[in-house]
C-alpha positions as CSV (number, residue, x, y, z in Angstrom):
1,M,116.2,105.6,124.4
2,R,118.7,104.6,121.8
3,L,119.0,103.2,118.3
4,D,118.8,99.4,118.6
5,H,118.9,98.2,115.0
6,I,118.2,98.8,111.4
7,S,116.3,96.5,109.1
8,Y,116.9,95.7,105.4
9,V,114.4,93.7,103.5
10,T,115.0,91.1,100.7
11,S,113.0,88.3,99.2
12,H,113.4,84.7,100.5
13,N,115.0,83.7,97.2
14,Q,117.6,86.5,97.5
15,L,118.3,86.2,101.2
16,A,121.6,84.3,100.9
17,D,122.9,86.6,98.1
18,T,121.9,89.8,100.0
19,V,123.6,88.6,103.2
20,Q,126.8,87.7,101.3
21,R,126.8,91.0,99.4
22,L,126.3,93.3,102.4
23,G,128.6,91.2,104.6
24,S,131.4,91.5,102.0
25,R,130.9,95.3,101.6
26,L,130.9,95.9,105.4
27,G,133.6,93.4,106.2
28,T,131.5,91.5,108.8
29,T,130.0,88.1,108.9
30,F,126.2,87.7,109.4
31,V,124.7,85.3,111.8
32,D,121.6,83.1,111.1
33,G,119.0,84.7,113.4
34,G,116.3,82.1,112.8
35,V,112.5,82.5,112.3
36,H,110.0,84.9,113.8
37,P,107.0,82.6,114.1
38,R,104.6,85.3,115.2
39,F,105.4,87.5,112.2
40,G,106.1,85.0,109.4
41,T,109.6,86.3,108.7
42,R,113.2,85.2,109.2
43,N,116.4,87.1,109.5
44,F,120.2,87.2,109.6
45,T,121.9,89.7,111.8
46,M,125.2,91.5,111.7
47,P,126.7,92.9,114.9
48,L,127.7,96.6,114.9
49,L,129.7,98.7,117.3
50,N,127.9,100.8,120.0
51,G,125.5,97.9,120.8
52,Q,123.6,98.0,117.6
53,Y,123.0,95.6,114.7
54,L,121.9,95.3,111.1
55,E,119.1,92.9,110.3
56,V,118.4,91.4,106.9
57,V,114.9,90.1,107.0
58,C,112.7,88.3,104.5
59,P,109.0,87.2,104.4
60,L,108.1,83.6,104.5
61,D,105.2,81.7,103.0
62,H,103.4,81.7,106.3
63,P,99.9,82.8,107.4
64,A,101.4,85.3,109.9
65,T,103.2,87.2,107.2
66,E,99.9,88.6,106.0
67,T,98.2,89.0,109.3
68,S,100.9,90.5,111.6
69,P,101.9,94.2,111.2
70,F,105.6,93.4,111.0
71,G,105.0,90.6,108.5
72,K,103.0,92.9,106.3
73,A,105.7,95.6,106.5
74,V,108.3,93.1,105.4
75,L,106.1,91.6,102.7
76,N,105.2,95.0,101.3
77,R,108.8,96.1,101.1
78,A,109.9,92.9,99.5
79,S,107.2,93.3,96.9
80,E,108.7,96.7,96.1
81,G,112.1,95.2,95.4
82,G,113.5,95.2,98.9
83,G,115.7,97.7,100.6
84,W,115.7,99.6,103.8
85,L,112.6,98.9,105.9
86,G,113.4,101.2,108.8
87,W,115.0,101.8,112.2
88,V,114.1,100.5,115.7
89,I,114.5,102.4,119.0
90,S,115.2,100.5,122.2
91,I,113.4,101.8,125.3
92,E,113.0,100.5,128.9
93,E,109.5,101.8,129.7
94,F,106.6,101.1,127.4
95,D,103.8,102.6,129.6
96,D,103.9,106.1,128.1
97,I,103.9,104.9,124.5
98,E,101.2,102.3,125.1
99,N,99.0,105.0,126.8
100,R,99.7,107.4,123.9
101,L,98.9,104.9,121.2
102,G,96.0,103.4,123.1
103,R,97.2,99.8,122.6
104,K,99.5,97.3,124.2
105,A,102.9,96.2,122.9
106,V,103.1,92.9,121.1
107,D,105.3,90.0,122.2
108,G,108.0,88.8,119.8
109,H,110.4,86.0,119.8
110,R,112.7,84.0,117.5
111,V,114.5,80.8,118.0
112,R,118.1,80.7,116.9
113,P,119.5,77.7,115.1
114,D,121.3,76.7,118.3
115,G,117.9,76.5,120.1
116,T,118.2,79.7,122.2
117,D,115.0,81.8,122.3
118,L,115.2,85.6,122.1
119,R,112.2,87.5,123.4
120,W,111.1,91.1,123.3
121,K,108.2,93.5,123.2
122,Q,107.5,95.8,120.3
123,I,105.1,98.6,119.5
124,G,104.6,101.1,116.7
125,V,104.9,98.8,113.6
126,L,101.4,99.8,112.5
127,D,102.6,103.5,112.4
128,T,105.8,102.5,110.5
129,L,103.6,100.8,108.0
130,E,101.6,104.1,107.5
131,D,104.7,106.4,107.6
132,P,108.0,104.6,107.0
133,Q,110.1,107.5,108.4
134,L,108.8,106.6,111.9
135,P,110.8,104.1,113.9
136,F,109.1,101.5,116.0
137,F,110.1,100.6,119.6
138,V,111.4,97.4,121.3
139,K,112.2,96.3,124.8
140,W,114.4,93.2,125.1
141,L,113.2,90.6,127.7
142,T,116.2,88.3,127.4
143,K,119.8,89.2,128.1
144,D,121.2,88.1,124.8
145,H,121.3,90.8,122.2
146,P,122.1,90.3,118.5
147,S,124.9,93.0,118.7
148,Q,126.8,90.3,120.7
149,D,126.5,87.7,118.0
150,G,129.8,87.7,116.2
151,N,132.7,90.3,115.9
152,A,131.5,93.9,115.4
153,V,133.9,96.0,113.3
154,A,131.6,98.5,111.6
155,K,129.4,101.3,113.0
156,I,126.6,103.5,111.6
157,S,127.9,107.0,110.9
158,R,125.1,108.6,108.9
159,I,121.4,107.9,108.0
160,E,119.8,109.4,104.9
161,I,116.0,109.7,105.2
162,L,113.1,111.3,103.4
163,G,111.0,112.8,106.2
164,N,110.8,115.5,108.8
165,E,113.0,115.8,111.9
166,K,110.1,117.4,113.8
167,T,107.9,114.5,113.1
168,F,110.5,112.2,114.5
169,D,110.9,114.3,117.7
170,E,107.2,114.4,118.2
171,W,106.8,110.6,117.7
172,T,109.7,109.5,119.9
173,G,109.3,112.3,122.5
174,S,113.1,112.9,122.2
175,N,115.4,115.2,120.3
176,C,116.9,113.3,117.4
177,L,120.5,114.1,118.5
178,Q,119.8,112.7,122.0
179,A,118.3,109.4,120.6
180,L,121.1,108.9,118.0
181,P,124.4,110.1,119.6
182,G,127.3,110.0,117.2
183,I,125.1,109.4,114.1
184,F,124.4,112.2,111.6
185,V,120.9,112.1,110.3
186,D,120.5,113.8,106.9
187,W,116.8,114.7,106.7
188,T,115.4,115.5,103.2
189,F,111.9,116.7,102.5
190,P,110.2,114.5,99.8
191,S,110.0,116.1,96.4
192,T,106.6,117.5,95.2
193,G,104.3,114.7,94.4
194,E,106.5,112.1,96.2
195,N,104.7,110.5,99.1
196,K,107.2,107.8,100.1
197,N,109.0,108.7,103.3
198,G,111.7,106.5,104.9
199,I,115.3,105.6,105.0
200,T,117.1,105.9,101.6
201,G,120.6,105.1,102.6
202,I,122.8,104.3,105.6
203,Q,126.6,105.0,105.8
204,F,128.9,102.8,107.8
205,K,132.4,103.4,109.0
206,T,134.3,100.2,108.3
207,N,137.9,99.0,108.2
208,Q,137.7,99.7,104.5
209,G,136.5,103.3,105.0
210,E,133.1,104.8,104.7
211,I,130.5,102.6,102.9
212,L,127.1,103.8,101.8
213,I,124.3,101.2,101.5
214,D,121.3,102.5,99.6
């Protein structure tokens, strides 16, 4: 179990500007990831060190955007002005999680502009929709991984999140420090009356120093 990638949402109209802005700040070029036809979304990806990557994703004008859990999550976040959607944990065995949640993982795929097709399974997006502090889970079915697309120079050093570490541990079945080696997670309980959990900022170690994206 390890952190696979983090997702940042923008609108379709702002996709190019967001990719350019984040790429400039982090000193790394994004790669066009293509369309997720099952989810009604598309993305650009930035490779990070430690086998991780940053995804900038936007909703499309597509029926699947409003019917798939991931499409809904991206659409909802975009309607709020965009920003961090969440984090995604990579695991090899889905049986325990499928049994615990009482449902099967969903197949996902996207076709890159060069025609290669990336495929994976994912589960837990419905729970992320309900409580954004919770990561969802993926298992890659193809050997290609977005962390290998391009030249990685930056890495995640800190994650700021409104939520509860105990909730994370219970959800993932793992101690946070074990799942996220080398990354400091700054947990903050939401203020009274605030009901919006989730990632509020991620700090990256880059060639230009430490950069916080909030």
